[in-house]
C-alpha positions as CSV (number, residue, x, y, z in Angstrom):
1,M,0.0,0.0,0.0
2,Y,1.3,3.4,-0.9
3,E,2.1,5.7,2.0
4,F,1.3,9.4,1.5
5,D,2.9,12.3,3.3
6,P,0.3,12.7,6.1
7,T,0.9,16.5,6.5
8,R,0.5,17.3,2.9
9,L,-2.5,14.9,2.5
10,A,-4.2,16.5,5.5
11,K,-3.8,19.9,3.8
12,A,-5.5,18.6,0.7
13,E,-8.3,17.2,2.8
14,Q,-8.7,20.5,4.7
15,L,-8.9,22.4,1.4
16,A,-11.7,20.1,0.3
17,A,-13.5,20.7,3.6
18,D,-13.2,24.5,3.1
19,G,-14.8,24.1,-0.3
20,I,-11.6,24.4,-2.4
21,A,-11.2,21.4,-4.8
22,P,-7.6,20.1,-4.5
23,W,-7.7,18.7,-8.0
24,P,-10.2,20.7,-10.1
25,H,-10.4,20.8,-13.9
26,G,-11.5,23.0,-16.8
27,F,-8.9,25.8,-16.8
28,A,-7.8,27.7,-19.9
29,V,-4.6,29.7,-20.3
30,S,-3.8,32.4,-22.9
31,H,0.0,32.7,-22.5
32,T,3.1,30.8,-21.5
33,A,5.6,32.4,-19.2
34,R,7.9,32.9,-22.2
35,Q,5.1,34.6,-24.2
36,I,4.4,36.9,-21.3
37,R,8.1,38.0,-21.2
38,E,8.3,38.4,-25.0
39,D,5.1,40.6,-25.0
40,A,6.5,42.8,-22.2
41,E,9.9,43.2,-24.0
42,A,8.2,43.9,-27.3
43,Y,6.0,46.6,-25.7
44,E,9.0,48.2,-24.0
45,A,11.0,48.2,-27.2
46,A,8.2,49.9,-29.0
47,V,7.9,52.6,-26.3
48,L,11.6,53.3,-26.5
49,A,11.5,53.4,-30.3
50,A,8.6,55.9,-30.2
51,A,10.5,58.1,-27.8
52,R,13.6,58.1,-30.0
53,A,11.4,58.9,-33.1
54,E,9.9,61.9,-31.3
55,R,13.3,62.9,-29.9
56,E,12.0,62.5,-26.4
57,T,14.0,61.4,-23.4
58,P,13.2,57.7,-22.8
59,P,11.3,57.0,-19.6
60,E,13.4,55.5,-16.7
61,R,10.7,53.0,-16.0
62,I,8.1,51.9,-18.6
63,D,4.6,51.4,-17.3
64,L,3.3,48.0,-18.5
65,A,-0.3,48.7,-17.3
66,P,-1.5,49.6,-20.8
67,L,-1.0,45.9,-21.7
68,G,-4.0,45.1,-19.5
69,D,-4.9,42.4,-17.1
70,G,-5.5,39.6,-19.7
71,F,-2.4,37.5,-19.1
72,V,-3.6,34.1,-18.0
73,F,-1.2,31.2,-17.4
74,G,-0.6,28.3,-15.2
75,G,2.4,26.4,-13.7
76,R,4.0,24.9,-10.6
77,L,4.8,27.2,-7.6
78,M,8.6,26.9,-7.1
79,F,9.2,29.8,-4.8
80,K,7.1,31.7,-2.3
81,N,7.8,34.7,-0.1
82,E,5.0,36.0,2.2
83,M,5.2,39.6,3.4
84,G,2.1,40.4,5.5
85,K,-0.7,41.4,3.1
86,A,1.4,40.7,-0.1
87,G,3.9,38.2,-1.4
88,F,6.0,37.1,-4.3
89,G,6.3,33.7,-5.9
90,R,7.9,32.1,-8.9
91,V,5.9,29.9,-11.2
92,L,7.3,27.4,-13.7
93,D,5.4,26.4,-16.8
94,R,6.5,24.4,-19.8
95,T,8.7,27.2,-21.0
96,E,10.3,29.0,-18.1
97,R,9.8,30.6,-14.7
98,I,8.2,33.9,-14.1
99,Q,7.6,35.9,-10.9
100,I,4.1,36.7,-9.6
101,Y,3.1,39.4,-7.2
102,V,0.1,38.7,-5.0
103,K,-1.5,41.5,-3.0
104,K,-4.6,41.0,-0.7
105,D,-6.3,44.3,-1.9
106,D,-6.0,43.2,-5.5
107,V,-7.1,39.5,-5.4
108,G,-9.6,39.7,-2.5
109,E,-9.6,38.1,0.9
110,E,-10.7,34.6,-0.3
111,A,-7.9,34.3,-3.0
112,F,-5.3,35.7,-0.6
113,A,-6.3,33.2,2.0
114,L,-5.7,30.5,-0.6
115,W,-2.3,32.1,-1.4
116,K,-1.3,31.7,2.2
117,K,-2.2,28.0,2.1
118,L,-0.3,27.2,-1.0
119,D,2.8,24.9,-0.7
120,L,5.8,24.7,-3.0
121,G,5.0,22.2,-5.8
122,D,1.3,23.2,-6.0
123,I,0.1,24.0,-9.5
124,V,-1.7,27.3,-9.8
125,W,-3.8,29.2,-12.3
126,V,-3.0,33.0,-12.5
127,Q,-4.6,36.0,-14.2
128,G,-3.3,39.5,-14.1
129,G,-1.3,42.3,-15.6
130,L,2.4,43.0,-15.9
131,M,4.8,45.1,-13.8
132,R,8.5,45.4,-13.0
133,T,9.8,45.4,-9.5
134,R,12.3,48.0,-8.2
135,T,15.1,45.7,-9.3
136,G,13.6,45.4,-12.8
137,E,12.3,41.9,-12.6
138,L,9.3,41.2,-14.7
139,S,6.3,40.1,-12.6
140,V,2.7,39.2,-13.1
141,H,0.6,41.5,-10.9
142,V,-2.0,38.9,-9.9
143,R,-5.8,39.8,-10.1
144,A,-7.1,36.3,-9.8
145,L,-5.6,33.1,-8.4
146,R,-6.8,29.5,-8.2
147,L,-5.4,26.2,-7.1
148,A,-5.2,23.9,-10.1
149,T,-3.5,20.9,-8.6
150,K,-2.5,20.2,-5.0
151,C,1.0,18.6,-4.6
152,V,0.9,16.1,-1.7
153,R,4.7,15.4,-1.8
154,S,7.3,17.7,-0.4
155,L,9.8,18.9,-3.0
156,P,13.3,17.3,-2.7
157,D,16.2,18.9,-0.9
158,K,14.2,22.1,0.1
159,F,13.8,22.9,-3.5
160,H,17.6,23.0,-4.3
161,G,17.0,20.2,-6.7
162,L,17.9,16.6,-7.2
163,S,21.7,16.2,-7.4
164,D,22.0,12.4,-7.1
165,P,22.1,10.9,-10.6
166,E,20.2,7.8,-9.5
167,A,17.5,9.8,-7.8
168,R,17.2,12.0,-10.9
169,Q,16.8,9.0,-13.2
170,R,14.3,7.2,-10.9
171,Q,12.2,10.3,-10.4
172,R,12.5,12.0,-13.8
173,Y,9.1,13.6,-13.2
174,V,10.7,15.5,-10.3
175,D,14.1,16.1,-12.0
176,L,12.4,17.8,-14.9
177,F,10.8,20.5,-12.9
178,V,13.5,21.1,-10.3
179,N,16.6,20.9,-12.6
180,E,16.4,23.3,-15.5
181,E,19.4,21.7,-17.2
182,S,17.6,18.4,-17.3
183,R,14.6,20.0,-19.0
184,A,17.0,21.7,-21.5
185,V,18.6,18.3,-22.4
186,F,15.3,16.7,-23.3
187,L,13.9,19.7,-25.1
188,K,17.1,19.7,-27.2
189,R,16.7,15.9,-27.8
190,S,13.2,16.6,-29.2
191,M,14.7,19.3,-31.5
192,I,17.4,16.8,-32.7
193,V,14.9,14.1,-33.6
194,S,12.6,16.7,-35.3
195,Y,15.5,18.0,-37.4
196,I,16.5,14.5,-38.5
197,R,13.0,13.7,-39.5
198,R,12.7,16.9,-41.6
199,Y,16.1,16.3,-43.2
200,F,15.1,12.9,-44.6
201,E,11.5,13.9,-45.6
202,A,13.0,16.9,-47.5
203,D,15.1,14.5,-49.6
204,G,12.3,12.1,-50.6
205,F,12.6,9.5,-47.9
206,V,9.5,7.8,-46.5
207,E,9.2,7.3,-42.8
208,V,7.9,3.8,-42.0
209,E,7.2,1.6,-39.0
210,T,8.4,-2.0,-38.9
211,P,7.6,-4.8,-36.3
212,M,9.1,-4.6,-32.8
213,M,8.4,-8.3,-32.2
214,H,10.2,-10.7,-34.5
215,V,9.9,-14.4,-35.1
216,I,13.6,-14.4,-35.9
217,P,16.0,-11.8,-34.3
218,G,18.1,-10.3,-37.0
219,G,19.7,-7.2,-38.4
220,A,22.5,-7.1,-35.8
221,T,24.7,-9.4,-33.9
222,A,23.2,-9.0,-30.4
223,R,21.5,-11.0,-27.7
224,P,17.7,-10.5,-27.9
225,F,15.0,-10.3,-25.3
226,V,12.5,-13.2,-25.6
227,T,8.8,-13.1,-25.0
228,H,5.9,-15.5,-25.7
229,H,2.6,-14.9,-27.6
230,N,-0.1,-17.0,-25.9
231,A,-2.7,-17.1,-28.7
232,L,-0.2,-18.3,-31.3
233,D,1.8,-20.3,-28.7
234,L,4.9,-18.7,-30.3
235,D,8.2,-17.4,-28.9
236,L,8.9,-13.9,-30.2
237,Y,12.0,-11.6,-29.9
238,L,12.0,-7.9,-29.2
239,R,13.9,-6.4,-32.2
240,V,17.6,-5.8,-32.0
241,A,17.4,-3.9,-35.3
242,P,14.8,-3.1,-38.0
243,E,17.4,-3.6,-40.8
244,L,16.0,-6.8,-42.5
245,Y,12.4,-5.4,-42.6
246,L,13.5,-2.1,-44.0
247,K,15.5,-3.8,-46.8
248,R,12.4,-5.9,-47.5
249,L,10.6,-2.6,-48.2
250,V,13.4,-1.6,-50.6
251,V,12.8,-4.9,-52.4
252,G,9.2,-3.8,-52.6
253,G,10.1,-0.6,-54.4
254,M,10.2,1.8,-51.5
255,E,13.7,3.0,-52.5
256,R,14.2,5.6,-49.8
257,V,13.0,4.6,-46.3
258,F,13.9,5.6,-42.8
259,E,12.7,4.7,-39.3
260,I,13.4,6.4,-35.9
261,N,13.0,3.3,-33.8
262,R,13.3,1.6,-30.4
263,N,15.6,-1.4,-30.3
264,F,16.2,-3.8,-27.5
265,R,19.4,-5.7,-26.7
266,N,19.7,-8.0,-23.7
267,E,23.2,-6.9,-22.9
268,G,25.1,-4.9,-20.3
269,I,24.4,-1.4,-19.0
270,D,27.2,1.3,-18.9
271,Q,27.8,4.9,-19.8
272,T,27.0,4.3,-23.5
273,H,24.6,1.3,-23.4
274,N,21.0,0.9,-22.3
275,P,19.0,-2.2,-23.0
276,E,16.3,-0.1,-24.7
277,F,17.6,2.6,-27.0
278,T,16.7,4.7,-30.1
279,M,18.2,4.4,-33.5
280,L,17.8,6.1,-36.8
281,E,18.0,3.6,-39.7
282,F,17.7,4.6,-43.3
283,Y,18.2,2.8,-46.6
284,E,18.7,4.3,-50.0
285,A,18.7,2.5,-53.4
286,W,21.2,3.5,-56.0
287,Q,23.5,4.8,-53.3
288,T,26.9,3.7,-52.1
289,W,28.6,3.7,-48.7
290,E,30.8,6.6,-49.8
291,G,27.6,8.6,-50.5
292,L,26.2,7.7,-47.1
293,M,29.3,9.1,-45.4
294,E,28.7,12.4,-47.3
295,R,25.0,12.3,-46.3
296,T,25.9,11.7,-42.7
297,E,28.3,14.7,-42.7
298,A,25.7,16.9,-44.2
299,L,23.0,15.7,-41.7
300,V,25.2,16.2,-38.6
301,Q,26.8,19.4,-39.8
302,G,23.4,20.9,-40.5
303,L,22.1,19.8,-37.1
304,V,25.2,21.3,-35.3
305,T,24.9,24.6,-37.1
306,T,21.1,24.8,-36.3
307,L,21.7,24.1,-32.6
308,F,24.9,26.1,-32.0
309,G,25.2,28.5,-34.9
310,G,28.6,27.1,-35.8
311,T,30.5,23.9,-36.4
312,T,32.2,23.4,-33.0
313,V,30.8,21.7,-29.9
314,A,32.3,21.5,-26.4
315,F,32.0,18.1,-24.9
316,E,33.2,17.2,-21.4
317,V,34.8,13.8,-21.7
318,R,35.3,13.5,-18.0
319,E,35.4,15.8,-15.0
320,G,37.6,18.7,-15.8
321,E,38.5,17.6,-19.3
322,T,36.7,19.2,-22.2
323,L,37.1,18.2,-25.8
324,T,36.3,20.7,-28.6
325,L,34.7,18.7,-31.4
326,E,35.0,20.2,-34.9
327,F,32.3,19.1,-37.3
328,G,33.1,21.4,-40.2
329,G,34.8,20.3,-43.5
330,Q,35.3,16.8,-44.6
331,W,35.7,14.3,-41.7
332,A,38.7,11.9,-41.6
333,R,38.5,8.6,-43.3
334,R,40.8,5.8,-41.9
335,S,40.9,2.2,-42.8
336,Y,40.3,-0.4,-40.1
337,A,43.6,-2.2,-40.9
338,S,45.7,1.0,-40.6
339,L,44.1,1.8,-37.3
340,I,44.8,-1.7,-36.0
341,A,48.4,-1.3,-36.9
342,E,48.7,2.1,-35.1
343,G,46.9,0.6,-32.1
344,L,49.5,-2.1,-31.7
345,S,52.5,0.2,-31.9
346,V,54.3,0.6,-28.6
347,D,57.2,2.7,-27.3
348,G,60.6,1.0,-28.1
349,F,59.3,-1.0,-31.1
350,A,58.9,0.0,-34.7
351,P,55.3,0.8,-35.6
352,V,53.5,-2.4,-36.6
353,T,52.7,-2.4,-40.3
354,I,49.4,-3.6,-41.9
355,A,51.3,-6.6,-43.2
356,D,52.2,-7.5,-39.7
357,V,48.6,-8.0,-38.7
358,S,47.6,-10.1,-41.7
359,E,47.9,-13.5,-40.0
360,M,47.4,-14.9,-36.5
361,G,51.0,-15.6,-35.4
362,S,52.3,-12.1,-36.0
363,L,49.2,-10.5,-34.7
364,T,49.5,-12.5,-31.4
365,A,53.1,-11.4,-31.1
366,A,52.3,-7.8,-31.7
367,Y,49.4,-7.9,-29.2
368,G,51.7,-9.5,-26.6
369,R,54.1,-6.6,-26.9
370,K,51.3,-4.1,-26.3
371,H,49.7,-6.2,-23.5
372,P,52.4,-8.3,-21.8
373,D,49.9,-9.6,-19.2
374,F,47.4,-11.0,-21.8
375,N,46.2,-14.6,-21.6
376,P,46.8,-16.5,-24.9
377,D,43.9,-18.7,-24.0
378,H,41.6,-15.7,-24.5
379,I,42.8,-14.9,-28.0
380,P,39.8,-14.9,-30.4
381,P,39.9,-17.9,-32.7
382,T,39.8,-15.9,-36.0
383,L,41.6,-13.0,-37.5
384,G,38.5,-10.8,-37.9
385,R,37.5,-11.3,-34.3
386,F,41.0,-10.6,-33.1
387,W,41.1,-7.4,-35.1
388,E,37.8,-6.5,-33.5
389,K,39.2,-7.1,-30.0
390,I,42.2,-4.9,-30.7
391,F,40.1,-2.2,-32.1
392,D,37.8,-2.1,-29.1
393,M,40.7,-2.0,-26.6
394,D,43.4,0.0,-28.3
395,V,41.8,2.1,-31.1
396,E,38.3,3.2,-30.4
397,K,39.0,5.5,-27.4
398,H,41.5,7.5,-29.4
399,L,39.1,8.5,-32.2
400,T,38.0,11.8,-30.7
401,Q,37.3,14.0,-33.8
402,P,34.6,12.8,-36.2
403,T,36.3,9.9,-38.1
404,F,34.9,7.4,-40.5
405,V,36.6,4.0,-40.0
406,T,36.4,2.0,-43.3
407,H,36.9,-1.4,-44.9
408,F,35.9,-3.7,-42.0
409,P,36.7,-7.5,-42.1
410,I,33.9,-9.3,-43.9
411,E,33.9,-11.8,-41.0
412,I,32.4,-9.2,-38.6
413,S,30.1,-7.7,-41.3
414,P,27.6,-10.5,-42.0
415,L,25.1,-8.2,-43.9
416,A,27.5,-6.0,-45.8
417,R,28.6,-6.4,-49.4
418,R,32.1,-7.6,-50.1
419,N,34.7,-5.2,-51.5
420,D,35.3,-5.9,-55.2
421,A,39.1,-5.4,-54.9
422,D,39.5,-7.4,-51.7
423,P,36.7,-9.9,-50.9
424,T,38.0,-10.3,-47.3
425,L,36.9,-6.8,-46.6
426,A,33.4,-5.2,-46.5
427,D,32.2,-2.0,-48.2
428,R,31.4,-0.7,-44.7
429,F,32.2,2.2,-42.4
430,E,31.6,3.2,-38.8
431,L,31.5,6.8,-37.5
432,F,33.4,7.5,-34.3
433,I,33.2,10.7,-32.3
434,A,34.7,11.4,-28.8
435,G,35.8,7.7,-28.7
436,R,32.3,6.3,-29.3
437,E,30.7,4.6,-32.2
438,I,27.9,6.8,-33.5
439,A,26.9,5.2,-36.8
440,N,27.4,2.1,-38.9
441,G,26.8,2.0,-42.6
442,F,27.6,-0.2,-45.6
443,N,26.7,-1.3,-49.1
444,E,24.0,-3.8,-48.6
445,L,24.7,-7.4,-49.6
446,N,22.1,-8.2,-52.3
447,D,23.5,-11.6,-53.5
448,P,21.0,-14.1,-52.0
449,K,23.4,-17.0,-52.3
450,D,26.2,-15.2,-50.5
451,Q,23.7,-14.0,-47.8
452,A,22.4,-17.5,-47.3
453,A,26.0,-18.8,-46.9
454,R,26.7,-16.1,-44.3
455,F,23.5,-16.8,-42.4
456,A,24.5,-20.5,-42.3
457,D,28.0,-19.6,-41.0
458,Q,26.4,-17.4,-38.3
459,A,23.9,-20.2,-37.4
460,R,26.8,-22.7,-36.9
461,L,28.4,-20.3,-34.5
462,K,25.4,-20.1,-32.2
463,G,26.0,-22.0,-29.0
464,K,29.8,-21.9,-29.5
465,D,30.7,-18.8,-27.4
466,A,28.7,-16.7,-29.9
467,E,25.3,-16.2,-28.3
468,E,25.0,-13.0,-30.3
469,A,25.4,-14.7,-33.7
470,M,22.5,-14.3,-36.1
471,H,19.8,-16.9,-37.0
472,F,19.1,-18.2,-40.5
473,D,16.3,-16.0,-41.9
474,A,14.8,-17.9,-44.8
475,D,12.1,-15.3,-45.5
476,Y,14.8,-12.6,-45.9
477,I,16.6,-14.8,-48.4
478,D,13.3,-15.2,-50.2
479,A,13.0,-11.4,-50.4
480,L,16.5,-11.0,-51.7
481,S,15.8,-13.6,-54.3
482,F,13.2,-11.2,-55.9
483,G,16.0,-8.7,-56.2
484,L,17.3,-5.9,-53.9
485,P,18.6,-3.0,-56.1
486,P,22.1,-1.7,-55.4
487,T,21.5,-0.1,-51.9
488,A,23.4,1.4,-49.0
489,G,22.0,1.6,-45.5
490,E,23.0,3.1,-42.1
491,G,22.1,3.0,-38.5
492,L,22.8,6.0,-36.3
493,G,22.5,6.0,-32.5
494,I,20.2,8.8,-31.5
495,D,21.0,8.6,-27.8
496,R,24.8,8.8,-28.4
497,L,24.4,11.7,-30.8
498,V,22.2,13.5,-28.2
499,M,24.9,12.9,-25.6
500,L,27.5,14.7,-27.7
501,L,25.2,17.6,-28.5
502,T,24.0,18.1,-24.9
503,N,27.3,17.6,-23.2
504,S,26.0,14.5,-21.3
505,R,28.5,11.9,-20.2
506,S,26.0,9.1,-19.5
507,I,23.3,7.7,-21.8
508,R,21.0,7.6,-18.8
509,D,21.1,11.4,-18.8
510,V,19.5,11.6,-22.3
511,I,16.9,8.8,-21.9
512,L,13.8,10.0,-20.0
513,F,13.3,6.7,-18.2
514,P,16.5,4.5,-18.4
515,T,16.4,0.9,-17.4
516,R,17.2,0.4,-13.7
517,R,16.8,-2.2,-11.0
518,P,13.6,-1.5,-9.1
519,A,14.1,0.6,-6.0
520,S,14.1,-1.3,-2.7
521,G,10.6,-2.3,-2.0
522,G,9.3,-0.6,-5.2
523,T,7.5,-1.9,-8.2
524,E,9.1,0.1,-11.0
525,T,9.9,-1.5,-14.3
526,A,12.0,1.4,-15.6
527,G,13.0,4.9,-14.6
């Protein structure tokens, strides 16, 4: 049984006994706090302009009374200062905070009695005119005041806000109204997603929705969540990626498609991973992976310019260490093999060449020089997997400025087209910024026989220390058999991009309700 704050609950019950509904309805507002401020500033600017036009001395204080008493808004009471027969408060709505001035002679005895009973956190409806205090702060001079919603919980930390990250994530509904920086992050996230959607729609892409429950998990090498459909008596998997369904649509003639989607991967939680996350995936027929790199540059550069008015972004990598990210111009392109070679170079040894990492013996020796304490029993069994391990440990963290890593081993690229010049490599790239993978794109494999063989290889790996290997998807092979035109596709991590553009070090700070263990004694499923 939920336990309410007895003091706050008693106040609500007393209000009801006094004929004041604690949770009424039917209010209308005419302005937001921001619109009120903008109206006041526009009026003041007009008065000053008129004075200059008439060559008059501008007034020291502009009377806002001519704007009238028709400003009606509502919000949460975040500050209150009582001064006998008057008082000041600050009210927060969906846009910003604004000060209110409540005087008994103006609102009447009944409304002023209500004002005296209000607690921080209560949601109020206010109507009045505008004024500025002696210090110049814009205020709503209240003429009518009503309680819109009674808050029966005390605000945290005497209204100084939630500072504990875990508390902020568990009680995001409180975090949003006591921490303005948190509100700003999620408003900016909305702007980012909106910009991405407009970008693709303007270039002829069609936004689609694909299934979130799959009979066969596919589109990425990841461990899925499993559920069961009772009516069909069928195990289903929450999608790890929408890729295979989106490419089915390209087969069907929808040559430019995108989806801003939720994916689910039953894997670890850390600063850049949450089991439920948001991806942009898009597929474009008659395009190449090189063209996708150019499109990605244009998308992100346009977004950065829109948000910041320039091409640089400051990102705090860790406490006290800020990295200036430069998004202008053409971003670096580096091959996977050359970065592996650099990653294995150590002081006192000549830099390892690409030729030195072309077979397992020399690779193991080079890795041993860089990591003397490594256990040879933990060496991945294949060259491609070994490259991947080295990249994760010795390369990725050093890719700070926007960098496209190209030509991945085909072994770790089961859905990508082989490179014509070197069939051991894939026509594939990944975008890294601030040491984190942001996007993954490639020329799509449209040879159904090759795809079937790779699915078969993946299926053989399952259960052999490769729980994330893909299943064999016969229906997708059937779709490819009808013909997928030359196509390139990409997935871009929305959450990680938002982290960069909001200077957030944890993915949990940019997801409204990140996955967490339930609080002790609680029943939460997320948040």
